[in-house]
FITORDREN-386163 format. One line per field, with one value per atom (N, C-alpha, C): residue number from 0; residue in three letters; atom name; z, x, y. Coordinates in pm, whole numbers. Atoms other than C-alpha are relative to their C-alpha. Layout:
// residues N
gulum	NUM/... $
vexvex	ALA/... $
sedo	CA/... $
w	Z/... $
u	X/... $
v	Y/... $
***
This chain:
// residues 239
gulum	0/0/0/1/1/1/2/2/2/3/3/3/4/4/4/5/5/5/6/6/6/7/7/7/8/8/8/9/9/9/10/10/10/11/11/11/12/12/12/13/13/13/14/14/14/15/15/15/16/16/16/17/17/17/18/18/18/19/19/19/20/20/20/21/21/21/22/22/22/23/23/23/24/24/24/25/25/25/26/26/26/27/27/27/28/28/28/29/29/29/30/30/30/31/31/31/32/32/32/33/33/33/34/34/34/35/35/35/36/36/36/37/37/37/38/38/38/39/39/39/40/40/40/41/41/41/42/42/42/43/43/43/44/44/44/45/45/45/46/46/46/47/47/47/48/48/48/49/49/49/50/50/50/51/51/51/52/52/52/53/53/53/54/54/54/55/55/55/56/56/56/57/57/57/58/58/58/59/59/59/60/60/60/61/61/61/62/62/62/63/63/63/64/64/64/65/65/65/66/66/66/67/67/67/68/68/68/69/69/69/70/70/70/71/71/71/72/72/72/73/73/73/74/74/74/75/75/75/76/76/76/77/77/77/78/78/78/79/79/79/80/80/80/81/81/81/82/82/82/83/83/83/84/84/84/85/85/85/86/86/86/87/87/87/88/88/88/89/89/89/90/90/90/91/91/91/92/92/92/93/93/93/94/94/94/95/95/95/96/96/96/97/97/97/98/98/98/99/99/99/100/100/100/101/101/101/102/102/102/103/103/103/104/104/104/105/105/105/106/106/106/107/107/107/108/108/108/109/109/109/110/110/110/111/111/111/112/112/112/113/113/113/114/114/114/115/115/115/116/116/116/117/117/117/118/118/118/119/119/119/120/120/120/121/121/121/122/122/122/123/123/123/124/124/124/125/125/125/126/126/126/127/127/127/128/128/128/129/129/129/130/130/130/131/131/131/132/132/132/133/133/133/134/134/134/135/135/135/136/136/136/137/137/137/138/138/138/139/139/139/140/140/140/141/141/141/142/142/142/143/143/143/144/144/144/145/145/145/146/146/146/147/147/147/148/148/148/149/149/149/150/150/150/151/151/151/152/152/152/153/153/153/154/154/154/155/155/155/156/156/156/157/157/157/158/158/158/159/159/159/160/160/160/161/161/161/162/162/162/163/163/163/164/164/164/165/165/165/166/166/166/167/167/167/168/168/168/169/169/169/170/170/170/171/171/171/172/172/172/173/173/173/174/174/174/175/175/175/176/176/176/177/177/177/178/178/178/179/179/179/180/180/180/181/181/181/182/182/182/183/183/183/184/184/184/185/185/185/186/186/186/187/187/187/188/188/188/189/189/189/190/190/190/191/191/191/192/192/192/193/193/193/194/194/194/195/195/195/196/196/196/197/197/197/198/198/198/199/199/199/200/200/200/201/201/201/202/202/202/203/203/203/204/204/204/205/205/205/206/206/206/207/207/207/208/208/208/209/209/209/210/210/210/211/211/211/212/212/212/213/213/213/214/214/214/215/215/215/216/216/216/217/217/217/218/218/218/219/219/219/220/220/220/221/221/221/222/222/222/223/223/223/224/224/224/225/225/225/226/226/226/227/227/227/228/228/228/229/229/229/230/230/230/231/231/231/232/232/232/233/233/233/234/234/234/235/235/235/236/236/236/237/237/237/238/238/238 $
vexvex	MET/MET/MET/THR/THR/THR/ARG/ARG/ARG/ARG/ARG/ARG/ARG/ARG/ARG/SER/SER/SER/SER/SER/SER/TYR/TYR/TYR/GLY/GLY/GLY/LYS/LYS/LYS/GLN/GLN/GLN/ILE/ILE/ILE/PRO/PRO/PRO/LYS/LYS/LYS/PRO/PRO/PRO/PRO/PRO/PRO/ASP/ASP/ASP/GLY/GLY/GLY/LEU/LEU/LEU/PHE/PHE/PHE/GLY/GLY/GLY/GLU/GLU/GLU/ASN/ASN/ASN/ALA/ALA/ALA/GLY/GLY/GLY/TRP/TRP/TRP/VAL/VAL/VAL/HIS/HIS/HIS/GLY/GLY/GLY/CYS/CYS/CYS/TYR/TYR/TYR/ARG/ARG/ARG/THR/THR/THR/PRO/PRO/PRO/GLU/GLU/GLU/TYR/TYR/TYR/ARG/ARG/ARG/ALA/ALA/ALA/TYR/TYR/TYR/ILE/ILE/ILE/SER/SER/SER/THR/THR/THR/LYS/LYS/LYS/SER/SER/SER/ARG/ARG/ARG/CYS/CYS/CYS/VAL/VAL/VAL/ASN/ASN/ASN/PRO/PRO/PRO/LYS/LYS/LYS/ASN/ASN/ASN/PRO/PRO/PRO/GLU/GLU/GLU/TRP/TRP/TRP/GLN/GLN/GLN/TYR/TYR/TYR/TYR/TYR/TYR/GLY/GLY/GLY/ALA/ALA/ALA/ARG/ARG/ARG/ARG/ARG/ARG/ILE/ILE/ILE/GLU/GLU/GLU/PHE/PHE/PHE/ARG/ARG/ARG/PHE/PHE/PHE/ARG/ARG/ARG/SER/SER/SER/PHE/PHE/PHE/ALA/ALA/ALA/GLU/GLU/GLU/PHE/PHE/PHE/ARG/ARG/ARG/ASP/ASP/ASP/HIS/HIS/HIS/LEU/LEU/LEU/GLY/GLY/GLY/PRO/PRO/PRO/ARG/ARG/ARG/PRO/PRO/PRO/ALA/ALA/ALA/GLY/GLY/GLY/MET/MET/MET/ILE/ILE/ILE/LEU/LEU/LEU/GLY/GLY/GLY/ARG/ARG/ARG/ILE/ILE/ILE/ASN/ASN/ASN/ASP/ASP/ASP/GLY/GLY/GLY/HIS/HIS/HIS/PHE/PHE/PHE/GLU/GLU/GLU/ILE/ILE/ILE/GLY/GLY/GLY/ASN/ASN/ASN/VAL/VAL/VAL/CYS/CYS/CYS/TRP/TRP/TRP/THR/THR/THR/THR/THR/THR/ARG/ARG/ARG/ARG/ARG/ARG/LYS/LYS/LYS/SER/SER/SER/ALA/ALA/ALA/LYS/LYS/LYS/ASN/ASN/ASN/ARG/ARG/ARG/GLY/GLY/GLY/VAL/VAL/VAL/TYR/TYR/TYR/ARG/ARG/ARG/LYS/LYS/LYS/PRO/PRO/PRO/ARG/ARG/ARG/GLU/GLU/GLU/THR/THR/THR/THR/THR/THR/CYS/CYS/CYS/GLU/GLU/GLU/HIS/HIS/HIS/SER/SER/SER/LYS/LYS/LYS/HIS/HIS/HIS/TYR/TYR/TYR/ALA/ALA/ALA/LYS/LYS/LYS/GLY/GLY/GLY/LEU/LEU/LEU/CYS/CYS/CYS/ARG/ARG/ARG/SER/SER/SER/CYS/CYS/CYS/TYR/TYR/TYR/GLU/GLU/GLU/LYS/LYS/LYS/THR/THR/THR/PRO/PRO/PRO/LYS/LYS/LYS/VAL/VAL/VAL/HIS/HIS/HIS/ALA/ALA/ALA/ARG/ARG/ARG/LYS/LYS/LYS/ARG/ARG/ARG/ARG/ARG/ARG/TYR/TYR/TYR/ALA/ALA/ALA/ALA/ALA/ALA/GLY/GLY/GLY/ARG/ARG/ARG/TYR/TYR/TYR/VAL/VAL/VAL/PRO/PRO/PRO/ALA/ALA/ALA/PRO/PRO/PRO/ARG/ARG/ARG/LYS/LYS/LYS/ILE/ILE/ILE/THR/THR/THR/ILE/ILE/ILE/ASN/ASN/ASN/SER/SER/SER/CYS/CYS/CYS/GLY/GLY/GLY/HIS/HIS/HIS/LEU/LEU/LEU/GLY/GLY/GLY/ARG/ARG/ARG/PRO/PRO/PRO/HIS/HIS/HIS/TYR/TYR/TYR/ALA/ALA/ALA/PHE/PHE/PHE/GLY/GLY/GLY/LEU/LEU/LEU/CYS/CYS/CYS/VAL/VAL/VAL/GLY/GLY/GLY/CYS/CYS/CYS/TYR/TYR/TYR/ARG/ARG/ARG/VAL/VAL/VAL/SER/SER/SER/PRO/PRO/PRO/ALA/ALA/ALA/GLY/GLY/GLY/ARG/ARG/ARG/ALA/ALA/ALA/VAL/VAL/VAL/LYS/LYS/LYS/ARG/ARG/ARG/ARG/ARG/ARG/TYR/TYR/TYR/ALA/ALA/ALA/THR/THR/THR/SER/SER/SER/PRO/PRO/PRO/LYS/LYS/LYS/GLY/GLY/GLY/LYS/LYS/LYS/GLU/GLU/GLU/THR/THR/THR/ARG/ARG/ARG/ALA/ALA/ALA/ARG/ARG/ARG/TYR/TYR/TYR/ALA/ALA/ALA/ALA/ALA/ALA/THR/THR/THR/PRO/PRO/PRO/LYS/LYS/LYS/SER/SER/SER/ARG/ARG/ARG/ALA/ALA/ALA/TYR/TYR/TYR/GLN/GLN/GLN/VAL/VAL/VAL/ALA/ALA/ALA/TYR/TYR/TYR/SER/SER/SER/ALA/ALA/ALA/ALA/ALA/ALA/ARG/ARG/ARG/TYR/TYR/TYR/VAL/VAL/VAL/PRO/PRO/PRO/ARG/ARG/ARG/PRO/PRO/PRO/PRO/PRO/PRO/ARG/ARG/ARG/PRO/PRO/PRO/ARG/ARG/ARG/ALA/ALA/ALA/VAL/VAL/VAL/ASN/ASN/ASN/ALA/ALA/ALA $
sedo	N/CA/C/N/CA/C/N/CA/C/N/CA/C/N/CA/C/N/CA/C/N/CA/C/N/CA/C/N/CA/C/N/CA/C/N/CA/C/N/CA/C/N/CA/C/N/CA/C/N/CA/C/N/CA/C/N/CA/C/N/CA/C/N/CA/C/N/CA/C/N/CA/C/N/CA/C/N/CA/C/N/CA/C/N/CA/C/N/CA/C/N/CA/C/N/CA/C/N/CA/C/N/CA/C/N/CA/C/N/CA/C/N/CA/C/N/CA/C/N/CA/C/N/CA/C/N/CA/C/N/CA/C/N/CA/C/N/CA/C/N/CA/C/N/CA/C/N/CA/C/N/CA/C/N/CA/C/N/CA/C/N/CA/C/N/CA/C/N/CA/C/N/CA/C/N/CA/C/N/CA/C/N/CA/C/N/CA/C/N/CA/C/N/CA/C/N/CA/C/N/CA/C/N/CA/C/N/CA/C/N/CA/C/N/CA/C/N/CA/C/N/CA/C/N/CA/C/N/CA/C/N/CA/C/N/CA/C/N/CA/C/N/CA/C/N/CA/C/N/CA/C/N/CA/C/N/CA/C/N/CA/C/N/CA/C/N/CA/C/N/CA/C/N/CA/C/N/CA/C/N/CA/C/N/CA/C/N/CA/C/N/CA/C/N/CA/C/N/CA/C/N/CA/C/N/CA/C/N/CA/C/N/CA/C/N/CA/C/N/CA/C/N/CA/C/N/CA/C/N/CA/C/N/CA/C/N/CA/C/N/CA/C/N/CA/C/N/CA/C/N/CA/C/N/CA/C/N/CA/C/N/CA/C/N/CA/C/N/CA/C/N/CA/C/N/CA/C/N/CA/C/N/CA/C/N/CA/C/N/CA/C/N/CA/C/N/CA/C/N/CA/C/N/CA/C/N/CA/C/N/CA/C/N/CA/C/N/CA/C/N/CA/C/N/CA/C/N/CA/C/N/CA/C/N/CA/C/N/CA/C/N/CA/C/N/CA/C/N/CA/C/N/CA/C/N/CA/C/N/CA/C/N/CA/C/N/CA/C/N/CA/C/N/CA/C/N/CA/C/N/CA/C/N/CA/C/N/CA/C/N/CA/C/N/CA/C/N/CA/C/N/CA/C/N/CA/C/N/CA/C/N/CA/C/N/CA/C/N/CA/C/N/CA/C/N/CA/C/N/CA/C/N/CA/C/N/CA/C/N/CA/C/N/CA/C/N/CA/C/N/CA/C/N/CA/C/N/CA/C/N/CA/C/N/CA/C/N/CA/C/N/CA/C/N/CA/C/N/CA/C/N/CA/C/N/CA/C/N/CA/C/N/CA/C/N/CA/C/N/CA/C/N/CA/C/N/CA/C/N/CA/C/N/CA/C/N/CA/C/N/CA/C/N/CA/C/N/CA/C/N/CA/C/N/CA/C/N/CA/C/N/CA/C/N/CA/C/N/CA/C/N/CA/C/N/CA/C/N/CA/C/N/CA/C/N/CA/C/N/CA/C/N/CA/C/N/CA/C/N/CA/C/N/CA/C/N/CA/C/N/CA/C/N/CA/C/N/CA/C/N/CA/C/N/CA/C/N/CA/C/N/CA/C/N/CA/C/N/CA/C/N/CA/C/N/CA/C/N/CA/C/N/CA/C/N/CA/C/N/CA/C/N/CA/C/N/CA/C/N/CA/C/N/CA/C/N/CA/C/N/CA/C/N/CA/C/N/CA/C/N/CA/C/N/CA/C/N/CA/C/N/CA/C/N/CA/C/N/CA/C/N/CA/C/N/CA/C/N/CA/C/N/CA/C/N/CA/C/N/CA/C/N/CA/C/N/CA/C/N/CA/C/N/CA/C/N/CA/C/N/CA/C/N/CA/C $
w	122/1269/-64/65/1111/-146/137/775/-78/86/482/-112/106/212/-136/135/-153/-77/84/-438/-37/31/-485/122/-119/-133/86/-80/-2/106/-108/326/-20/22/269/121/-118/571/-35/19/611/1/6/541/133/-121/828/-26/15/887/-89/87/624/-142/141/252/-42/39/260/81/-73/456/-93/78/344/-100/87/194/-28/20/100/-115/110/-210/45/-50/6/35/-41/101/-120/115/-247/-119/109/-471/-125/118/-706/19/-25/-578/-127/118/-857/-131/123/-1108/-47/46/-1327/75/-72/-1142/138/-135/-801/-6/12/-918/-27/25/-1054/126/-125/-725/99/-99/-508/-45/46/-726/1/0/-762/142/-139/-391/60/-52/-317/-49/49/-538/79/-69/-336/150/-145/21/48/-43/25/-48/42/24/-58/53/-61/-144/139/-394/-95/93/-687/-69/67/-837/97/-100/-513/-23/21/-611/-104/102/-906/45/-44/-707/145/-140/-328/35/-29/-317/-58/59/-537/61/-76/-289/-79/69/-520/89/-97/-299/-70/44/-346/93/-84/-219/-7/-5/-273/135/-136/65/-1/6/-49/-145/134/-345/-59/51/-370/-62/56/-425/-132/121/-682/-114/104/-871/-48/41/-870/-87/78/-1012/-140/128/-1292/-78/68/-1369/-44/44/-1534/-95/83/-1708/-142/138/-2092/-32/39/-2263/-53/47/-2318/65/-67/-2087/135/-133/-1771/73/-80/-1490/-23/23/-1567/56/-49/-1454/-116/103/-1655/-5/-7/-1539/108/-94/-1323/142/-135/-995/82/-88/-728/-62/38/-774/81/-70/-685/-100/86/-819/-92/99/-1138/-68/59/-1213/-44/44/-1300/-108/108/-1600/-52/71/-1800/-131/117/-2071/-57/60/-2300/61/-55/-2207/-63/67/-2466/58/-57/-2331/145/-138/-1975/9/0/-2061/-30/30/-2203/120/-115/-1873/113/-111/-1650/-19/6/-1565/-54/49/-1692/121/-116/-1439/-32/36/-1632/60/-58/-1463/-112/108/-1670/-16/30/-1842/-37/31/-1871/-141/136/-2210/3/13/-2317/-81/79/-2542/80/-92/-2238/-29/17/-2350/94/-108/-2125/-31/25/-2290/-78/64/-2376/-107/107/-2706/-33/33/-2807/1/2/-2772/83/-85/-2493/-56/64/-2714/0/21/-2752/-146/134/-3067/-109/103/-3258/-22/14/-3186/-59/53/-3265/-151/143/-3608/-81/70/-3694/-8/2/-3646/-140/135/-3959/-28/22/-3909/-40/34/-3916/-135/131/-4212/-112/103/-4408/-17/10/-4325/-73/69/-4440/-149/142/-4766/-72/61/-4835/-17/8/-4760/-112/105/-4988/-138/130/-5267/-44/35/-5250/-41/30/-5271/-110/99/-5530/-136/135/-5859/-80/75/-6113/-81/75/-6259/-144/141/-6639/-26/26/-6754/-131/116/-6993/-94/100/-7313/-73/65/-7443/-123/124/-7804/-13/13/-7864/-121/109/-8071/-82/73/-8180/-116/109/-8418/32/-41/-8228/76/-62/-8164/72/-63/-8066/133/-126/-7774/107/-107/-7433/19/-25/-7351/128/-117/-7108/58/-48/-7078/-116/99/-7277/-139/127/-7547/-76/64/-7620/60/-55/-7580/78/-85/-7362/-81/80/-7640/-47/49/-7782/115/-112/-7437/45/-48/-7350/-91/92/-7662/-20/13/-7633/90/-86/-7484/146/-139/-7177/70/-62/-7111/24/-21/-7160/115/-112/-6920/134/-126/-6654/30/-20/-6704/43/-35/-6684/144/-139/-6361/99/-90/-6207/8/0/-6312/84/-77/-6146/144/-137/-5829/91/-93/-5513/-2/3/-5533/-124/122/-5895/6/-12/-5820/92/-93/-5526/-64/66/-5735/-103/99/-6016/65/-69/-5773/60/-59/-5600/-107/108/-5931/-61/58/-6060/85/-89/-5755/3/-2/-5820/-90/86/-5965/-144/136/-6267/-81/70/-6355/-27/20/-6308/-116/111/-6545/-134/121/-6804/-37/26/-6766/-55/48/-6811/-143/135/-7118/-100/91/-7269/-28/19/-7211/-88/81/-7360/-146/139/-7671/-72/62/-7736/14/-25/-7635/-129/116/-7911/51/-55/-7813/-79/64/-7882/-53/52/-8099/91/-89/-7908/-49/33/-7895/-47/47/-8093/99/-92/-7877/-76/62/-7946/-3/16/-8078/8/-17/-7961/-118/113/-8252/50 $
u	30/11578/-123/122/11238/29/-20/11213/-131/117/10976/19/-5/10891/-13/11/10950/-103/97/10730/48/-54/10961/5/6/10909/125/-122/11254/-18/1/11297/115/-99/11477/2/-4/11598/-24/21/11498/135/-128/11771/37/-44/11981/2/-7/12028/119/-107/12233/-13/7/12295/102/-109/12597/-2/9/12470/-6/2/12431/-115/118/12087/-39/26/12117/-97/93/11907/-142/136/11593/-23/16/11661/-42/25/11663/-57/61/11538/85/-88/11841/115/-107/12046/28/-47/12253/-36/21/12165/133/-126/12437/36/-28/12401/57/-49/12448/140/-134/12749/104/-92/12910/23/-12/12840/92/-78/12990/146/-137/13295/80/-71/13383/32/-27/13349/110/-105/13568/138/-130/13846/53/-42/13851/21/-6/13814/60/-47/13936/144/-139/14319/27/-19/14278/-50/48/14114/119/-114/14350/23/-13/14280/6/-5/14312/118/-119/14660/-24/29/14508/-105/106/14227/23/-13/14245/141/-138/14625/33/-20/14608/-91/86/14364/-122/126/14065/-113/105/13754/-131/135/13409/-96/72/13178/-152/144/12831/-36/36/12662/-85/85/12419/-21/29/12321/-118/115/11992/45/-53/12184/74/-73/12407/-96/96/12108/-80/78/11911/84/-83/12208/30/-40/12305/-115/108/11986/42/-35/11979/118/-119/12293/-37/26/12272/80/-67/12375/140/-137/12751/77/-67/12839/56/-57/13050/3/-8/13090/136/-124/13350/-7/-8/13468/15/-13/13445/142/-142/13792/66/-77/14065/-17/29/13895/-65/66/13681/-130/131/13371/-105/97/13110/-102/106/12801/60/-51/12885/128/-125/13201/-6/14/13062/-106/96/12871/15/-10/12798/73/-83/13062/49/-56/13237/136/-129/13550/115/-107/13759/13/-6/13667/47/-45/13720/150/-144/14068/81/-72/14167/8/4/14080/91/-82/14297/145/-139/14655/89/-97/14966/66/-51/15060/125/-117/15346/127/-125/15681/91/-86/15911/126/-116/16185/118/-121/16541/48/-51/16704/151/-144/17050/65/-55/17088/13/-14/17086/-101/109/16766/-114/96/16466/-110/121/16163/31/-22/16178/-107/94/16021/0/-8/16145/146/-134/16448/100/-90/16593/44/-37/16603/-118/106/16410/-47/58/16205/99/-92/16462/116/-111/16744/-46/50/16526/-23/26/16431/128/-128/16802/72/-66/16884/-6/1/16975/-124/118/16679/-120/113/16426/22/-30/16603/-30/27/16584/-150/145/16215/-66/56/16140/32/-36/16329/-86/86/16133/-142/136/15807/-11/2/15897/13/-16/16009/-128/124/15683/-110/104/15472/39/-45/15681/-61/55/15504/59/-61/15712/-103/93/15521/48/-41/15521/51/-61/15749/-55/55/15600/113/-102/15803/-41/26/15824/89/-75/15927/42/-50/16146/-64/58/15980/105/-106/16320/53/-43/16369/114/-109/16655/-60/67/16485/97/-97/16807/51/-47/16879/-109/102/16708/-71/79/16431/47/-45/16525/-113/109/16252/-65/77/15980/5/-3/15995/129/-129/16363/105/-115/16689/86/-83/16970/62/-65/17152/-95/97/16842/-58/55/16714/98/-98/17039/7/-5/17025/-136/134/16652/-14/20/16521/-28/29/16386/126/-123/16719/98/-90/16916/-46/52/16686/32/-34/16739/148/-144/17115/38/-27/17111/-41/45/16911/94/-92/17144/135/-130/17455/-1/9/17332/-43/43/17211/122/-113/17431/57/-48/17448/85/-77/17567/135/-127/17832/96/-85/17961/53/-44/17975/109/-102/18168/131/-123/18414/72/-61/18471/63/-56/18525/124/-114/18762/125/-115/18986/61/-55/19046/123/-121/19387/-32/36/19220/-49/50/19036/111/-112/19351/89/-79/19542/-69/74/19265/12/-9/19280/139/-136/19660/18/-13/19643/-80/83/19363/65/-66/19550/124/-120/19871/-34/38/19689/-51/58/19515/87/-85/19806/67/-66/19923/77/-76/20209/-26/22/20150/132/-124/20399/43/-47/20617/-48/47/20491/118/-112/20702/26/-39/20892/9/-7/20872/145/-139/21199/0/-7/21287/80/-69/21377/111 $
v	-73/-8495/-62/50/-8524/-29/43/-8690/12/-4/-8662/-101/100/-8911/68/-51/-8839/-78/71/-8951/-139/131/-9248/-90/83/-9377/8/-10/-9273/107/-98/-9089/99/-106/-8757/90/-84/-8561/146/-142/-8198/72/-70/-7944/62/-70/-7809/150/-145/-7435/36/-45/-7257/-55/37/-7296/-104/90/-7528/-129/125/-7822/-119/122/-8179/-1/-4/-8114/145/-142/-7750/25/-18/-7806/26/-23/-7800/147/-139/-7439/86/-87/-7287/-75/74/-7567/-12/4/-7554/-96/97/-7845/-79/72/-8012/68/-76/-7742/59/-60/-7586/128/-124/-7256/-29/31/-7416/-63/58/-7620/109/-110/-7304/83/-77/-7125/-71/74/-7400/-15/21/-7469/130/-129/-7101/45/-38/-7038/-86/89/-7340/44/-46/-7201/119/-122/-6882/-19/12/-7013/-131/130/-7374/-22/22/-7415/-138/134/-7786/-15/5/-7707/5/-2/-7784/134/-130/-7439/116/-108/-7245/94/-84/-7122/108/-99/-6934/101/-90/-6768/46/-40/-6775/44/-40/-6759/137/-133/-6448/105/-91/-6290/45/-26/-6309/-50/31/-6305/-34/33/-6454/75/-94/-6179/-15/23/-6327/-59/45/-6373/-126/117/-6641/-40/46/-6850/74/-75/-6661/132/-123/-6338/-27/39/-6513/-32/38/-6657/120/-118/-6331/95/-91/-6142/-55/57/-6384/-62/67/-6569/-140/136/-6914/1/10/-7032/-42/44/-7043/-125/124/-7365/30/-15/-7396/112/-112/-7104/-44/22/-7094/133/-122/-6845/66/-72/-6580/141/-138/-6240/96/-102/-5920/52/-36/-5812/-83/82/-5964/54/-48/-5872/-109/94/-6035/-51/51/-6249/75/-85/-5988/51/-54/-5816/106/-94/-5631/-45/46/-5829/-146/138/-6174/-7/19/-6301/-142/128/-6613/27/-24/-6634/-132/121/-6882/-31/41/-7073/79/-76/-6886/140/-135/-6542/-4/10/-6659/-27/28/-6792/125/-123/-6452/93/-91/-6283/-42/46/-6494/45/-42/-6403/-109/96/-6575/-67/71/-6843/-82/78/-7000/62/-50/-6971/50/-53/-6745/-84/84/-6944/88/-75/-6823/-34/18/-6779/-16/18/-6887/111/-111/-6581/128/-113/-6348/111/-96/-6174/-37/16/-6133/-100/77/-6296/-127/129/-6667/-24/31/-6778/-149/142/-7125/-43/60/-7354/78/-74/-7142/134/-126/-6829/95/-98/-6508/-10/14/-6455/44/-49/-6247/-96/94/-6493/-133/127/-6795/8/-14/-6657/14/-10/-6614/-134/130/-6983/-60/61/-7189/-83/83/-7420/84/-87/-7137/65/-59/-6974/-99/101/-7300/-22/18/-7341/117/-116/-6987/-3/9/-7044/-104/102/-7363/52/-53/-7186/105/-102/-6892/-62/64/-7124/-71/67/-7316/96/-97/-7001/99/-98/-6812/-29/10/-6752/116/-110/-6553/75/-84/-6262/14/-16/-6241/142/-130/-5958/57/-67/-5709/41/-31/-5675/128/-129/-5318/13/-18/-5254/145/-137/-4951/68/-78/-4684/74/-68/-4549/-83/85/-4840/-94/90/-5009/-118/114/-5342/-92/89/-5521/53/-57/-5284/-12/9/-5319/133/-120/-5076/69/-76/-4798/85/-83/-4532/72/-76/-4355/-66/70/-4623/14/-22/-4551/-90/71/-4737/98/-85/-4602/114/-102/-4417/108/-98/-4252/82/-76/-4156/108/-98/-3977/123/-113/-3757/64/-57/-3694/122/-117/-3366/-36/39/-3548/-47/47/-3724/113/-113/-3401/89/-80/-3216/-65/72/-3485/14/-12/-3471/142/-139/-3091/29/-21/-3093/-67/70/-3350/72/-68/-3153/126/-124/-2835/-22/28/-3006/-16/19/-3018/-141/137/-3395/-27/19/-3386/69/-71/-3125/-74/75/-3325/-128/123/-3643/29/-34/-3475/41/-40/-3319/-120/119/-3652/-88/81/-3831/67/-71/-3560/-11/10/-3607/-139/136/-3978/-7/12/-4087/-37/41/-4247/120/-117/-3927/101/-92/-3718/-47/53/-3948/25/-30/-3909/148/-144/-3531/37/-29/-3523/-49/53/-3746/81/-81/-3542/135/-130/-3216/-14/19/-3358/-25/27/-3479/123/-118/-3150/125/-119/-2922/46/-62/-2689/121/-114/-2456/129/-130/-2092/56/-63/-1899/113/-108/-1654/136/-134/-1301/85/-85/-1055/114/-107/-813/134/-134/-445/47/-47/-301/153/-144/46/59/-64/265/91 $
***
């Protein structure tokens, strides 16, 4: 193998045939660049079973379809600072499906590789402590934590005090600036009572209340107190 001297006086061997030899940097001039490292590491994940990440790529039949580094570099261009190689969707590494992206966006595109955990509550999806989410939020510990959080954030709203316009200042306010007694005898309160009495719900409520033993006893007592016997009708005497 012929050798050439570098500017530092070291003898550097010429590159062998192909792009993946010992001195492949001499072929394309990008040896040890971020683009070349991304190209080699990604291809190793897809074709090398000894790679620690092969189970997430090659074992899932994800292929690396770039034929050469020159094709890879011409398609993507130089790598921006802080970017990594990622896929647009969960497909193969090929033209039109790769781009320089951030680590966060790349992590969102990968599949879920965690082994599904079984739950003790006999529901399908595990959330925490061997339970699904709905069962976990019903535990006493979570209930106590929610109560503490709500108590710490609770701010009582000031209650607006309304003065009755009917002159009964000692009675609580009910509606329209009136107390309960004045509202019931007012035109607005009588109209509401009249509408409720003629409605199907009001009729049903009155009928249900009238059938109770207590209401029947009141009716009997009221009738007995107000009962006045009528005088007997005079009979006609035949002459």
